[in-house]
Backbone as numpy.savetxt, mean C-alpha at the origin, in Angstrom:
# Nx Ny Nz CAx CAy CAz Cx Cy Cz
1.84 -21.32 5.37 1.87 -21.49 4.05 2.91 -20.46 3.12
2.66 -19.21 4.23 3.62 -18.01 3.66 5.08 -18.35 4.18
5.27 -19.01 5.24 6.53 -19.08 5.76 7.72 -19.33 5.05
7.64 -20.32 3.91 8.76 -20.51 3.01 9.05 -19.49 2.19
8.11 -18.71 1.41 8.31 -17.79 0.75 8.93 -16.37 1.56
8.44 -16.58 2.49 8.94 -15.24 3.46 10.60 -15.54 3.80
10.99 -16.90 4.21 12.32 -17.26 4.47 13.24 -16.96 3.31
12.57 -17.42 1.91 13.12 -17.24 0.41 13.65 -15.73 0.49
12.63 -14.97 0.38 12.76 -13.65 0.76 13.79 -12.69 1.39
13.79 -13.61 2.82 14.83 -12.92 3.67 16.37 -13.29 3.24
16.48 -14.50 2.60 17.68 -14.79 2.14 18.11 -13.94 1.42
17.61 -13.13 0.21 17.93 -11.89 -0.47 18.56 -10.65 0.28
18.39 -10.75 1.59 19.09 -9.59 1.97 20.49 -9.63 2.04
21.05 -10.76 2.22 22.47 -10.96 2.05 22.82 -11.34 0.59
22.11 -11.13 -0.37 22.53 -11.48 -1.80 23.38 -10.51 -2.20
24.25 -10.77 -3.27 25.08 -9.61 -4.01 24.18 -8.69 -4.75
22.84 -9.18 -4.99 22.11 -7.86 -5.65 20.91 -7.84 -4.80
21.18 -7.50 -3.54 19.89 -7.55 -2.45 19.28 -6.21 -2.97
19.66 -5.08 -3.52 18.98 -3.77 -3.77 17.82 -4.36 -4.93
18.33 -4.84 -6.02 17.64 -5.54 -7.12 16.57 -6.27 -6.52
16.80 -7.19 -5.67 15.62 -8.03 -4.93 14.72 -7.08 -4.42
15.27 -6.17 -3.46 14.46 -4.95 -2.75 13.36 -4.33 -3.80
13.93 -4.05 -4.98 13.07 -3.48 -6.05 11.86 -4.48 -6.62
12.43 -5.63 -6.70 11.49 -6.64 -7.34 10.27 -6.86 -6.17
10.55 -7.28 -5.11 9.55 -7.71 -4.10 8.85 -6.35 -3.81
9.16 -5.12 -3.86 8.33 -4.10 -3.55 7.40 -3.90 -4.72
7.97 -3.97 -5.78 7.21 -4.18 -6.99 6.04 -5.17 -6.98
6.56 -6.59 -6.80 4.96 -7.28 -6.93 4.42 -7.24 -5.79
4.84 -6.69 -4.72 3.93 -6.71 -3.55 2.69 -5.82 -3.78
2.95 -4.97 -4.72 1.62 -3.84 -4.79 0.85 -4.59 -5.89
1.08 -5.58 -6.24 -0.07 -6.02 -7.13 -0.62 -7.51 -6.60
0.53 -8.38 -6.19 0.04 -9.72 -6.09 0.68 -10.58 -5.17
2.00 -10.06 -4.91 2.86 -10.91 -3.87 2.27 -10.71 -2.41
2.08 -11.65 -1.68 1.49 -11.52 -0.19 2.27 -11.32 0.95
3.61 -11.20 0.83 4.55 -10.51 1.66 5.14 -9.17 1.31
4.69 -8.25 2.39 5.49 -6.81 2.25 6.70 -6.77 2.22
7.59 -5.51 1.50 9.21 -5.71 1.56 9.48 -5.31 2.99
8.86 -4.72 3.91 9.18 -4.28 5.12 10.44 -5.00 5.86
10.31 -6.33 6.04 11.38 -7.15 6.79 12.56 -6.87 5.89
12.58 -7.20 4.43 13.58 -6.95 3.90 14.45 -5.59 3.86
13.48 -4.80 3.77 14.08 -3.15 3.92 14.76 -3.11 5.35
14.05 -3.62 6.55 14.71 -3.52 7.89 15.80 -3.96 7.77
16.09 -5.35 7.26 17.42 -5.92 7.56 18.52 -5.29 6.68
18.11 -4.63 5.29 19.02 -4.04 4.67 19.55 -2.52 5.43
18.59 -1.94 5.91 18.86 -0.69 6.44 19.72 -1.05 7.65
19.53 -1.97 8.23 20.01 -2.44 9.68 21.66 -2.64 9.49
21.98 -3.17 8.25 23.16 -3.74 7.94 24.03 -2.35 7.03
23.24 -1.69 6.41 23.98 -0.30 5.93 23.11 0.93 6.21
23.21 1.41 7.52 22.41 2.65 7.61 22.90 3.70 6.68
24.09 3.82 6.37 24.57 4.82 5.73 23.76 4.89 4.16
23.08 3.82 3.63 22.48 3.78 2.66 20.88 3.69 2.73
20.56 3.62 3.79 19.15 3.62 4.29 17.96 4.28 3.55
18.43 5.79 3.37 17.57 6.41 2.44 17.42 6.12 1.11
18.74 5.32 0.73 18.40 5.11 -0.81 17.53 3.68 -0.88
17.77 2.89 0.35 16.77 1.78 -0.10 15.48 2.01 0.03
14.87 3.04 1.04 13.68 3.64 1.23 13.47 4.19 -0.26
14.11 4.64 -0.81 13.73 5.59 -2.28 13.30 4.30 -3.27
14.19 3.25 -3.14 14.14 1.86 -3.86 12.71 1.49 -3.81
12.41 1.25 -2.49 10.98 0.67 -2.28 9.84 1.43 -2.44
10.07 2.72 -2.56 8.92 3.80 -3.24 8.81 3.79 -4.62
9.98 3.87 -5.04 9.73 3.94 -6.66 8.93 2.64 -7.14
9.89 1.40 -6.82 9.23 0.31 -7.23 7.81 -0.01 -6.61
7.44 0.39 -5.40 5.86 0.07 -5.09 4.90 0.92 -5.85
5.29 2.02 -6.14 4.52 2.93 -6.99 4.43 2.10 -8.27
5.60 1.81 -8.84 5.65 1.18 -10.44 4.52 0.01 -10.20
4.84 -0.92 -9.36 3.78 -2.00 -9.07 2.46 -1.63 -8.71
2.26 -0.75 -8.41 0.79 -0.26 -7.70 0.32 0.03 -9.34
1.28 0.69 -10.26 0.59 0.94 -11.38 0.17 -0.45 -12.35
1.17 -1.36 -12.24 0.71 -2.60 -12.70 -0.54 -3.31 -12.27
-0.60 -3.23 -10.70 -1.91 -3.72 -10.34 -2.94 -2.92 -10.71
-2.86 -1.60 -10.87 -4.15 -0.66 -11.71 -4.47 -1.28 -12.89
-3.23 -1.60 -13.57 -3.57 -2.09 -15.05 -4.37 -3.26 -15.03
-4.00 -4.30 -14.20 -4.98 -5.43 -14.17 -6.09 -5.06 -13.72
-6.44 -4.30 -12.69 -7.82 -4.09 -12.36 -8.79 -3.53 -13.44
-7.96 -2.57 -14.39 -8.74 -1.95 -15.37 -8.96 -2.40 -16.83
-7.88 -3.46 -17.16 -7.96 -3.88 -18.40 -8.34 -5.52 -18.12
-7.94 -6.29 -16.99 -7.96 -7.59 -17.09 -8.76 -8.04 -15.81
-9.64 -7.49 -15.29 -10.30 -7.78 -13.88 -10.79 -9.18 -14.09
-11.58 -9.51 -15.08 -12.42 -10.51 -15.09 -11.55 -11.87 -15.25
-10.46 -11.64 -16.12 -9.45 -12.68 -16.56 -8.35 -13.06 -15.54
-7.80 -12.03 -15.04 -7.06 -12.17 -13.80 -7.05 -11.29 -12.37
-7.95 -10.31 -12.35 -7.96 -9.61 -11.17 -8.91 -10.51 -10.34
-9.79 -11.19 -10.65 -10.76 -11.76 -9.44 -10.00 -13.22 -9.24
-9.28 -13.50 -9.77 -8.50 -14.85 -9.53 -7.24 -14.33 -8.46
-6.83 -13.24 -8.72 -5.89 -12.72 -7.61 -6.38 -12.10 -6.47
-7.61 -11.98 -6.31 -8.19 -11.45 -5.16 -8.64 -12.45 -4.34
-9.13 -13.41 -4.86 -9.40 -14.86 -4.31 -8.12 -15.44 -3.69
-7.21 -15.71 -4.65 -5.95 -16.39 -4.10 -5.34 -15.54 -2.95
-5.27 -14.30 -2.55 -4.93 -13.73 -1.81 -5.62 -13.42 -0.70
-7.03 -13.93 -0.87 -8.06 -13.69 0.43 -8.64 -12.40 0.52
-8.71 -11.54 -0.59 -9.03 -10.30 -0.41 -10.40 -10.02 -1.23
-11.06 -11.29 -1.62 -12.13 -11.22 -2.49 -13.43 -10.68 -1.68
-13.68 -10.92 -0.29 -14.69 -10.61 0.35 -14.75 -9.01 1.04
-13.59 -8.48 0.98 -13.25 -7.03 1.30 -13.08 -6.12 -0.28
-13.37 -6.73 -1.11 -13.16 -5.95 -2.35 -14.35 -5.09 -2.80
-15.51 -5.74 -2.85 -16.66 -4.76 -2.87 -16.95 -3.32 -1.97
-16.50 -3.58 -0.67 -16.31 -2.40 0.14 -15.29 -1.53 0.05
-14.06 -1.95 -0.31 -13.06 -1.30 -0.81 -13.15 -0.54 -2.02
-13.93 -1.24 -2.96 -14.34 -0.23 -4.45 -15.47 0.63 -4.19
-16.42 0.71 -3.24 -17.10 1.37 -2.89 -16.67 2.60 -2.18
-15.80 2.55 -1.12 -14.94 3.58 -0.45 -14.34 4.26 -1.21
-13.22 3.60 -2.16 -12.47 4.18 -2.80 -13.20 5.15 -4.08
-13.99 4.34 -4.54 -15.14 5.42 -5.52 -15.55 6.54 -5.04
-16.15 6.51 -3.78 -16.79 7.74 -2.92 -15.70 8.97 -2.44
-14.25 8.23 -2.01 -13.49 9.25 -1.41 -12.07 9.26 -2.18
-11.77 8.54 -3.27 -10.88 8.69 -3.97 -9.32 8.43 -3.39
-8.53 9.79 -3.65 -7.44 9.84 -3.14 -7.11 9.85 -1.77
-8.06 9.94 -0.88 -8.12 10.01 0.55 -7.90 8.78 0.75
-8.54 7.80 0.31 -8.32 6.45 0.62 -7.13 5.79 0.67
-6.47 6.29 -0.61 -5.31 5.68 -1.02 -4.11 6.27 0.09
-4.26 7.76 0.85 -3.51 8.25 1.65 -3.53 7.25 2.89
-4.71 7.15 3.30 -4.99 6.78 4.49 -4.71 5.26 4.44
-5.02 4.23 3.39 -5.02 3.15 3.68 -3.58 2.57 2.99
-2.97 3.44 2.00 -1.68 2.80 1.53 -0.41 3.24 2.32
-0.85 3.86 3.68 0.25 4.22 4.49 0.26 3.35 5.73
-0.67 2.34 5.70 -0.84 1.41 6.70 -0.47 0.23 6.19
-0.44 -0.98 7.02 -0.63 -2.21 6.71 -1.49 -2.92 6.01
-2.58 -2.31 5.76 -3.47 -2.97 5.18 -2.86 -3.02 3.53
-3.36 -4.29 2.87 -2.48 -4.60 1.80 -2.87 -3.28 0.77
-1.84 -2.97 0.14 -1.69 -1.86 -0.73 -2.27 -2.65 -2.24
-2.13 -3.98 -2.44 -2.45 -4.50 -3.90 -4.10 -4.30 -3.73
-4.85 -4.38 -2.56 -6.29 -4.26 -2.78 -6.60 -3.12 -3.21
-6.03 -2.03 -3.06 -6.22 -0.48 -3.44 -5.84 -0.59 -4.85
-4.75 -1.21 -5.29 -4.12 -0.73 -6.75 -5.24 -1.69 -7.49
-5.63 -3.04 -7.25 -6.49 -3.52 -8.31 -7.80 -2.83 -8.13
-8.30 -2.65 -7.18 -9.76 -1.79 -7.16 -9.49 -0.29 -7.90
-8.56 0.37 -7.54 -8.41 1.64 -8.38 -8.47 1.49 -9.81
-7.96 0.39 -10.31 -8.08 0.13 -11.80 -9.52 -0.26 -12.19
-10.13 -1.07 -11.16 -11.35 -1.64 -11.51 -12.43 -0.56 -11.48
-12.55 0.55 -10.71 -13.48 1.61 -10.80 -13.03 2.79 -11.58
-11.99 2.48 -12.17 -11.34 3.55 -13.27 -11.27 4.99 -12.73
-10.48 4.85 -11.50 -10.09 5.85 -10.65 -9.28 7.05 -11.31
-8.92 8.12 -11.39 -8.35 8.84 -12.44 -6.93 8.85 -12.06
-6.16 8.36 -13.13 -4.70 7.93 -12.82 -4.05 9.03 -12.37
-4.11 10.18 -12.57 -3.35 11.18 -11.75 -3.55 11.06 -10.33
-4.77 10.99 -10.06 -4.83 10.92 -8.57 -4.21 9.68 -7.90
-4.72 8.73 -8.77 -3.52 7.58 -8.04 -2.56 7.70 -7.75
-1.81 7.93 -9.02 -0.17 8.07 -8.81 0.09 9.05 -7.74
-0.53 10.51 -7.50 0.17 11.40 -6.46 -0.20 10.90 -5.43
-1.27 10.15 -4.92 -1.57 9.66 -3.58 -0.93 8.51 -3.34
-0.51 7.50 -4.22 0.28 6.52 -4.14 1.65 7.12 -3.57
2.27 7.98 -4.45 3.65 8.08 -4.09 3.91 9.01 -2.90
2.83 9.78 -2.39 2.93 10.02 -1.01 2.75 9.10 0.16
1.67 8.22 -0.23 1.59 7.33 1.00 2.61 6.13 1.22
3.30 5.79 -0.11 4.17 4.91 0.02 5.63 5.49 0.45
5.71 6.85 -0.04 7.06 7.53 0.28 7.06 7.88 1.83
6.19 8.05 2.24 5.71 8.21 3.82 6.44 7.07 4.76
5.89 6.11 4.19 6.02 4.58 4.62 7.38 4.27 4.81
8.02 4.10 3.55 9.17 3.62 3.35 10.37 4.55 3.43
10.34 5.60 3.33 11.07 6.88 3.48 11.49 7.07 4.95
10.18 6.78 5.63 10.49 7.19 7.00 11.30 6.23 7.78
11.18 4.85 7.36 12.21 3.70 7.76 13.75 4.10 7.49
13.88 4.51 6.12 15.12 4.82 5.78 15.57 5.88 6.37
15.15 7.05 6.67 15.38 8.24 7.43 15.90 7.97 8.60
14.86 7.12 9.51 15.46 6.53 11.03 16.32 5.96 11.13
16.82 4.90 10.25 18.02 4.14 10.22 19.25 4.98 9.92
18.90 5.99 8.65 20.09 6.76 8.54 20.66 7.75 9.56
19.51 8.25 10.30 19.74 9.39 11.50 20.48 8.65 12.61
19.70 7.57 12.86 20.18 6.90 14.19 20.86 5.74 14.17
20.85 4.83 12.94 21.59 3.75 13.03 20.87 2.53 13.69
21.68 1.34 13.93 21.06 0.34 14.48 20.40 0.56 15.55
20.54 1.38 16.73 19.85 1.44 17.80 18.29 1.88 17.61
17.84 2.37 16.44 16.58 2.79 16.27 15.55 1.43 16.02
16.10 0.30 15.71 15.51 -0.90 15.09 14.39 -1.14 16.17
14.73 -0.92 17.48 14.06 -1.50 18.58 12.77 -0.56 18.55
13.01 0.72 18.51 11.91 1.59 18.44 10.89 1.55 17.28
11.53 1.21 16.02 10.60 1.15 14.91 9.71 -0.29 14.95
10.62 -1.17 15.47 9.57 -2.67 15.71 8.51 -2.35 16.57
8.48 -1.53 17.96 7.64 -1.34 18.69 6.60 -0.06 18.38
7.02 1.08 17.88 6.35 2.27 17.75 5.96 2.81 16.29
6.65 2.33 15.32 6.59 2.71 14.04 4.76 2.84 13.71
4.09 1.85 13.85 2.82 1.61 13.64 2.01 2.74 14.39
2.65 3.16 15.44 1.74 4.34 15.90 1.79 5.42 15.66
3.31 5.79 15.23 3.66 7.22 14.68 2.98 7.24 13.14
3.06 6.25 12.54 2.29 6.28 11.35 0.96 6.47 11.34
0.28 5.83 12.45 -1.20 6.22 12.74 -1.23 7.68 12.76
-0.47 8.28 13.96 -0.73 9.68 14.46 -0.44 10.55 13.21
0.70 10.36 12.24 0.82 11.11 11.33 -0.41 11.39 10.26
-0.80 10.11 9.84 -1.84 9.95 9.02 -3.15 10.72 9.46
-3.52 10.43 10.96 -4.50 11.21 11.43 -4.59 12.58 11.22
-3.43 13.06 11.43 -3.22 14.56 11.45 -3.24 15.25 9.92
-2.65 14.72 9.00 -2.73 14.82 7.80 -4.14 14.94 6.87
-4.31 13.44 7.06 -5.51 13.33 6.41 -7.00 13.74 6.99
-6.67 13.85 8.43 -7.76 14.31 8.58 -8.36 15.60 8.38
-7.73 16.45 7.99 -8.23 17.50 7.06 -9.29 17.22 6.02
-8.60 16.34 5.13 -9.71 15.89 3.97 -10.64 15.44 4.33
-10.58 14.65 5.49 -12.09 13.84 5.85 -12.79 14.64 6.55
-12.28 15.64 7.27 -13.25 16.60 7.86 -13.89 17.54 6.94
-13.11 17.92 5.73 -13.95 18.90 4.75 -14.82 17.81 3.93
-14.68 16.97 3.83 -15.50 16.00 3.28 -17.05 15.78 3.84
-16.76 15.82 5.08 -17.71 15.74 6.26 -18.60 16.84 6.22
-17.92 18.11 6.26 -18.78 19.20 6.26 -19.19 19.47 5.10
-18.75 19.04 3.92 -19.48 19.30 2.58 -20.77 18.32 2.64
-20.83 17.60 3.38 -22.19 16.81 3.29 -22.14 15.44 2.61
-20.88 15.12 2.36 -20.72 13.90 1.50 -19.96 12.71 2.34
-19.26 13.05 3.42 -18.74 12.03 4.16 -19.41 11.03 4.62
-20.39 11.58 5.52 -21.24 10.75 6.51 -22.20 9.92 5.46
-22.66 10.44 4.42 -23.37 9.75 3.40 -22.82 8.45 2.84
-21.64 8.80 2.29 -20.52 7.95 1.69 -20.28 6.64 2.69
-19.86 6.98 3.89 -19.83 5.92 4.98 -20.88 4.87 5.30
-22.03 5.58 5.12 -23.18 4.81 5.62 -23.76 4.10 4.50
-23.40 4.67 3.00 -23.51 3.82 1.92 -22.86 2.64 1.73
-21.51 2.73 2.02 -20.39 1.68 2.07 -20.43 0.46 2.83
-21.14 1.26 4.06 -20.73 0.28 5.38 -21.46 -1.10 5.26
-22.20 -1.24 4.25 -23.16 -2.46 4.21 -22.94 -3.12 2.84
-22.00 -2.88 1.94 -21.51 -3.29 0.94 -20.90 -4.54 1.09
-21.53 -5.80 0.17 -20.94 -7.01 0.38 -20.74 -7.67 -0.89
-21.47 -7.20 -2.04 -21.48 -7.71 -3.20 -21.13 -6.36 -4.62
-20.55 -6.96 -5.44 -19.97 -6.00 -6.39 -21.21 -5.52 -7.20
-22.60 -5.94 -6.93 -23.47 -5.45 -7.56 -24.07 -4.30 -7.13
-24.06 -3.96 -5.80 -24.27 -3.21 -4.75 -23.41 -1.57 -5.08
-22.18 -2.07 -5.52 -21.16 -0.87 -5.82 -21.55 -0.13 -6.77
-21.57 -0.48 -8.08 -22.18 0.39 -9.43 -22.12 -0.54 -10.41
-22.52 0.22 -11.50 -22.72 -0.53 -13.09 -21.49 0.21 -13.82
-20.75 -0.79 -14.11 -19.74 -0.29 -14.99 -20.33 -0.03 -16.36
-19.70 1.19 -16.89 -20.01 1.23 -18.35 -19.04 1.22 -19.26
C-alpha cells in the first residue's frame, strides 16, 4: 500500500526543487504522512555531500514545524480529525499508552522517542491532546529532530558518499547509544525521585483513553 507513495516521494530527489520537496515531506510526516523523509534526505546528501548539513537543517526545521501542526490537531481537533488520523495510520491502539507515558514523563519521552524510528506523528498528536506545555514540546522536538537529521547531514558532509554503507548499517545503533547516554540521566533522576517506576507501572497496562485521564 505504501510502495507507490514511497516511489513517488523518491522521484522528487531528482526534481529541480528537491529541497522544497524535502521540506514538504518532513513537514507532513510529523503529523500525518506515513513515510519518513530519511530515504529522500539520504539520496540528496549522497548526490550533494557539500550541501548535506543544509539538507539536515531543512529536515529539522520542517519536522519541528510539522510537529507543531500535529500538536495543534491533537489540541484543537482531536475528536474531528485526530481520531481519524490515528486510525488511518494504524496508531490508534498505541495512542492510550503513548498519552499516559507522555503525560507522566513529558519532554523525556519526546527526546527518547523522537530520535528513534518510532512515529514522531504519534507523539505530536498525543502531546497536543494531553495539552503538554508548548515550550517543553518545542525544545525537546528541536533537540530530538536535530540529532536525527543533522547527524546524517554531518556524516555525509564530512565523509561523503563512502559513509552511506555505515549509515545504512549502524546509524540506528549509534543513535540508540547516544540517546541512552544523554537521556539516561533524566530517567535515572526520575526513578530516584520515586516517580519513574510508578509511572511505568501505571502506564504499562493502559489500553483505553478512559484509563489515561479525564480532560478538563
